[in-house]
N, C-alpha and C positions, 0 to 999 in steps of 0.2 A: 586750567584746566588742567581737568586730571590726567596724570597719564593713562593711557589706554592697555590693560593686560595681553600678552600674546601667550598664550599656547601652544603647547610645540606635540606630534606627532613622531611614534616612532615605530618600527615592525621590528619584534624580539627572530632574529635568525636562528637562536640555542637557547637550549635549558628550560625550561619549565612554562618560562613565559612566551615561549614561540607559540604555543597554542590557542594563546589569549586573538590574534590576529592586531591590525593594530590598538594602537595607547595613545591616550592623551595624556598630559600630564600640563601641571601647571606654572605659567610661567610670573613673573620675569624670570625669577631664578630659579633653576632646578637642579636639586641637586642629588649626585649619584653614589648610591654604597649600599651598604646591607644597612645601617641605619641612617637615612637620610633626614629624618626627621618629616611632619608633616606635610605632605605637597608634594615630596622629595619622590626620585625613582629610585624604589627599593629594589632595591639584589641581595638581597636576605638568603636566598637561594643557591645561591650562585657558590663557587670555590673560588678565593683566588682574590674577593672584591674586599677591598676598605671598607670602614663603619658611613665617612667619606669618601671617595676617590675622586670622584670629579664637579665639574659645573656646565651646565649649559646657559647661559644668559640669552635672553628674547624679549629686548627693546622696540625692534619693529621685525617686520616678516623676512626686513635683507639684511638683517644685521643679528645673524643666531651666532656665539659664539662659546663654543668646548675649549676648555683651559682643565688641567689635567693639575690634580695640588702635590707636589713634592712626598714625598720621593715616589708617589705609584706610577703606574705604567700605563697610559692608555696612547693609541692608536688611531689614525684615522683615513682611510683609505676613500677614495672614488666610486667604487665599487666590491663587490664580495673574493672575487675570483682572483685576488690578487696574492705573490706569496708573504703575505705575509712577516717572515723572518725577516726580511727584507726594509721591510716600515718602520721604522726611529718613530720611540717614544715620543710626544711631543718634549720641548723645552720650554715655550710658550703660546699663549692662546692661538686659536684659528677658526678661521669663519666657516660653517658648514653649509654645506649647497646641497641641497634637493638630491637625494637619493646617495651621501654619503655613508661610506657603514664604519662603527666605529666599536673600537675593541677596547675594552675598558680589563688590564689586569694582564697577569701575564699569557702566554699566546697559548701555555696546555690546560689554559684554565680558562676564567673568568667569561664576561658574556659577550656575546658581540650581536647590534645594534643596526638597522639602516634607520636614519633622519627622513620623515616624511615633506612635511613641509610645518608652516609655522601661521597660524590664524587666530585672530584678536577672539577676547574672550566671546565679546557679541556678537560675533559672525557665528560661533560655536551655537549660542543659544538659539539664531535664529534657525540653525539649519538644521540644525536637531527637533523646533519644535516644526518644521518642514516635512520629517521625514519620521514613519512611525516605524521606522524601522531602526531606530537609534538606538534602544533600551540598553542592546549590551554595553555601548560602548562606553553611556552612559554607568553601568555598572562597576567598567573596569576601570573608569575615572581615577586617574593617579595613584589605586589601589587604596589609596587611606583618602577617604572624606574625612573634611568633618561635619561632626555629628549634627543633625539636623533636628531639630523639632518637629513633634509631627501638628498638624492642623489640631486645631483647639475645640470642642463647640461652646466653649465660653466666649460669651459676646467678648470684643477686644474694649467695647467700654468699661465692662466692670472689670479687666486685669485693669487699665487706665485708671482708674478712680481706688481702685484700694494702693496702687504707688503712690499716687498722691495725697493717701492719707495718712501713711506707712513713713514718710518722709518729712511730712508735717508733726507729723504728733512726734518723732526719734528725735530732729532737727539737728540740734549738733552734735547728737550720740551716731546720727548717721553721716555726718561730717568725717568725723573721726575715725570710722568702721570703712570709710570709702581711702580714706589717708593711708588707714593700715593697710588695705588691700594693696596699695601702689608698689610697683619693684622697686628694690631697695637701690639698684643702681640700674640708672636706663641704658648702661649699654652692660649687656649679660657677659661680656666677656667671653675667656677660651669654649668653642662647644664640637667646634670640627679638627680632625687628625690633618697631622701636619699646617702646610701653610702655601695656598693659594699665591704666586709674586705675583700677577698676573690678573687679582680681581681689582678689574680699576672701578673708583666712583666713578657716577655718572653724573651729570646735571637733572638727571632726571628722578634719582634717587629721592626717595623719600624722607624729609633732616627734620626731628621732632624739634618742636621751639625750643624746648627743654636743652637740648645740644644744640643750638643757634645759638641761646643767648648764653649757654653754662662753658663752653671755647671760648669766649673774647678773652679773659686772661690771659691763658697764655700764648692766642695767637698776637696778642699788642706785646706779650714780653719776648716771644721769642721770635718775633719778624718787626711787627708794627713799630713797637719802640725805635728798632734800629733803623729803619726806611724814618722815622722821624727826624732822629740826631743824622743821619746820612745830610739829609735833602734840608735837613733847617726848618721842614713845615709840619711842627709842630701837633697840628691840632689830627692829622693821619695818627697822630696812637693812640688814643682810644674812641675818635669818634667813626662807629662803624658803618655811617651814609658816608664817606668817605673813602674804604676800606676797595679791595677788589675784592668786590661780595661771589662773585663769582671763583676765582681760588678760595675764598673762607669758607663758602657750602663745601665745594668738594673734599677739603680739608678735614671737616667735621666728616661726613660721609665716609670717607676713609678711615680714617678713626674707630667710627666704627664697623667696618667690615676689617680689619687687620686685625681687631682685641678679640672677632672672634677664631680665629686659628691660637691651636694651642700652640704648633710649631713655630709659632713668632713668639711668643711668650719664651718657648725654651729651647728658642734660639737666642734670647736678652739674655738668659741667666749662663748657655755658655760662653759667652764672649764680652760681656761685664767688667772685666778687666782693661781687653783691648777699646772699649768703648768710656772707658773713664781714662785710660790715657789719652784718648781724641776729641776728647772732650776740655781735659788738661792744656793741652798743645794750642786750639783755638783760644782757649781763655788768655791764656798768654802774648798769642801774636793779636788779641783785641779784636777778635772773629768772632759772629755770633757763633752757639755753643748749639741753635737750629741744624748747623752744617755739618754736625757727629753726623747725622739721619743719612747721609752722600754714601758713603763705604755701606752701609745695612744694603740703601736700595742696587748698589752699584755688585754687591758680593754677598749679602748678608755678614761683614766683614771674615769671608773667608779665603785666605791670602792664596790659597793653589788652585782658584778659580781664575780660567782664560777663556777669555770668550769668543762669539767666529771670527772675528776678526782682530783676536793678540789683544788685545787689552788681558791686562795682568796685575793681581795683587785687589786687597780690596777698594783702594780708591781705581783699580781698572783702569789702569794710567793704558794707552797707545805707546810703541817703541818710540817714534820719534818723540812726541810727549814728555815722555818717560826721561829722555835723553835731554830736553830742552832744559827742565827743571832739575837735569845735577845726578840721574840715575845715572847707574853704570850696566850697561845690559853691551851685553859683547856675545861675541862665538855663540850663536844660534845656528840649531839645526832642524831641518823641514823632516816632513814623513819620508822616509825612503833614501836621505843622504846620512854617507858614513860619515860626513866630517862637516865641521860649520861653513854654514855657506850664506850666514846674515848678519849683518852688525850695525842698527839703525846709524847714519849720518844725518839726514835732514833733523828739521824741527818743529815739525809738523808730519801729519797725516796726509796724502795726496787728496786731492781736491775731492775726489771721491775714496773714502777711504778703500772702497771694495779691490779697488784699480791697484792697491797695495801688491810689492810683489808675493807678502808673507800672509796673501789672503788667496785661497783656493776658492774657482765660482765652482757648487756643486748645480746635479744638473734643472735644478728649478730656479736655478741666480742665485739662491742664495748663498752665503758665507761659509767659508769652513779654513779654521789656522791652522795652516801649513807647519807651524812652529814645533816641534817636539818636546826640547829643553834650550836652553843658554847656558853656556862656562859662568854664566856670572848675571846675574837678574836681581837687581836693588827693587822692583818693583814685588817685590814678594816677604821685603824685613819693614816690617811694622815702624819703628822711629824711621826709618830713612823716606820709608813713602811717605810718612806723613809728615816729614819735613817740606817734600818737595810737594803734596797737594798742599799746601799751609800758602806757597811759593805761588804755586798754578791758582788757589782762590783770589791772592791778592793781588791780581792781575787786575780782575771785576771788579773787585772790590773798593780796589783806588782810583777807578777812571770817574772822571767828574763828571762826565754825560752822565752817568746811570746812579751817580751816588745822586741827582738832583734830580731822579726821575720819581722819586716817593716805592719807587719799587726797586731796592738795593739786591737788596735779601735775595726775591726770586730770584733776580739777574743770577746771580754768583751763583745758587746755586742749578740754574736751567746752564750757568757756561759750562756748567762740568760734564756736562753731557752735550751740548750741542758746540760748546767751543766758544771761546769770546771772541779774539779778532787775529785770524791766524795771514791774514795780508802779509806784516812784516815778513812772512815765510814762504807765503804762496806767490809771493810779488800779485797777487790778483783778489780782490773779494768774495768773498765766499759766503753767499748771501744767508745761510743758515746759521755763522757763527751768530751770537747775542747781538752783540754792539749792532754791528750794519743789521741785523731783525730789529732792532731796536732804531733805528735814525729809522729805516722806513716806515716802518708803524708811523712815528709822530711827523713825517712828513705828509703821509694819506687824511693822517687825524687832523692834521693841522691845529695844534695846541700844545704850550706845555705841560700838561698833566701826565703824565706817564702811569699814573698811579698803579692802572688802570692794564698795563701793557699785559700782562702772564694770561688774566682773565679773559681777557678781549682777542687773546690768539686762539682759546682752546677749541679750534674747529674740523679737527682732524675727527669724525662721525663715519661708522660704516663702516666699509672696507678695507677704509687706511688706517686707521684707530688701532689698530696691532700688525700693525704692516710689516713687510720683511725688512730686513738695513737693506737690501738691495734700493728702495723706494723709501729708504728713513727721511730725506731732505723735499719730499712733499709735505706741505704747508695746510693742504688744501684748503687756501682762498688766506690764509692767515697768514703770520711772516715766521713764527717758532715750527722747524720740526715736528713730523707728527710724532716719531717715537721721546721729542720731549716734553711732550705737550703733558701728560699723565707725571713727569718725571719730580717737576716743585709741591703739588698736594700730597705726591708718595714723600716724599722726603722728610717735610715737617709730620705731615701723621705719623710718621714711624716715634720719630723726634718725641712729640708731645706723649707716644704709652710708651717709649724710655724713658721718660723723666719719673714717670708714675708707678713704673716696676722698682727702679733702681732705688727710688727715696721713699719707697716700701719696704724693700727687704735688705738693702745693701747701705744707710742713709752713713754708717761709720762710714764709709769712704769718702772721702775728700771732696771727692769731684763730684759725689752726689750727695754733699747733706745740706748744702745751699737748697735743693729741692724740697724739703719737708714740707716747706709750708702750702706746697699742691697737694698733700695727702691730708688735710686737715677737715673739718668737716664743710667746712666754707671753700676749699680748694677744689678744682677741675677734676681732681682724681677721683675725688665721690661717685661721681656718673659713670665708674668703670668698674664690673667687677673686675681688678685687680689680683692675680694669684699671689699665692705663695711661692717662695724660693723652691720648694720642697711641694710642692701640686706642680711647679713648672719643672722640676727638673723629672716627674716623671710622666711627662707629656709624652705622646709618641708624633 
């Protein structure tokens, strides 16, 4: 069944577009900025707005997601008469409700509009046909309409006959011409400024057959070959029919989405030395190199990043987990404290991380890290934290049950986000950990075939898809917590792209040289318009 198209209606509250009245924009993805492209929300007459500043995704009428593109400011409030100076810029995607007001850009400039509603394109067509006063609405639809050919007085049969004669006459020449007109790269690559870390692929995405066939090689090499070796089930290495099809499709779709952001490629160039180091350490430990994508998803390899739940460093270790893995973390100060008040002693975070004493609950229940500094914190050290991360990854990688599953790579990636098995440290089972989640899944499924464990549990959609950390354990009828469900395919997709970038631009690095085979005409990287290092360095 074809995916239904949803469009959105907004009312501009300031600037020149405020004179237009309600305006419709074509979904399911509406890009917002000065140059958002065809069908985007063009704000070219507004100051302080980036080329592509934000996106709105409308995959159903009840699920309208607003996401800012880093580092640009986007704010949202439930009405216009708020103190906007007290409204924080978005750190992740949020769901829009009818009447919500969005501010794009800095507060002293920018654009402000109200979200009115979302409707299917079919509904809009029917509504416009039944109302004769909709001409103005249709005129301003999307500001940029696809060019339409006026009705012709030439009979349709004449055009059809002429085309038939033309193709028969030209024969092979026509075939050559059509082939010549094909795009050089099915994935066009960097188009949008910045990087939207929350632009998640969905199973509703259209994925071209050439991509679904073209990325089988890296998916086999980076994921399924390791699953086959660990499980002893060699058929899953290359037999696509035995793969986790949801996981694979989402990975390919995510590759296409992520490749479109200039900020992604720029960041790869900036962190190449750290990425090289992590890949080398993973190989030395006989772990899959695709796990090098974990720090990119966690922190974009930024060792200064601290999360709202006090995870820190490129691997985003919580204080207790870092201690268990041998990292020195002590004498941490809280906001407002004049002396150190916290040193981790437990070996796992609390059953509900938000209840940790170093976390403050904000007014809406979201977490806020209270730690401002620590006298010693080895989580920010590249070498020490990577050594600790490898020890943590090996907990999952060495598990006999998960090894036999046919989905060990996925489980190991997911466990870095959801935890492997905290029962020995908490004294009770944490259902959102990956090992108990896998056991519960297999018990319900009543089978020994666990290859599709991950894809079968991508169940969180709608309001739960981008849920706040306070409800991160919600599994939406599945067994994997909602915050972990997109995590696996994001990690794999980012590594697939990193391989192409580093092999094309830095093949002289020993860690990257073995990837050159993927950059040949027959290699999967030929599907992607991978930028040169000079281009990536110049991106914003």
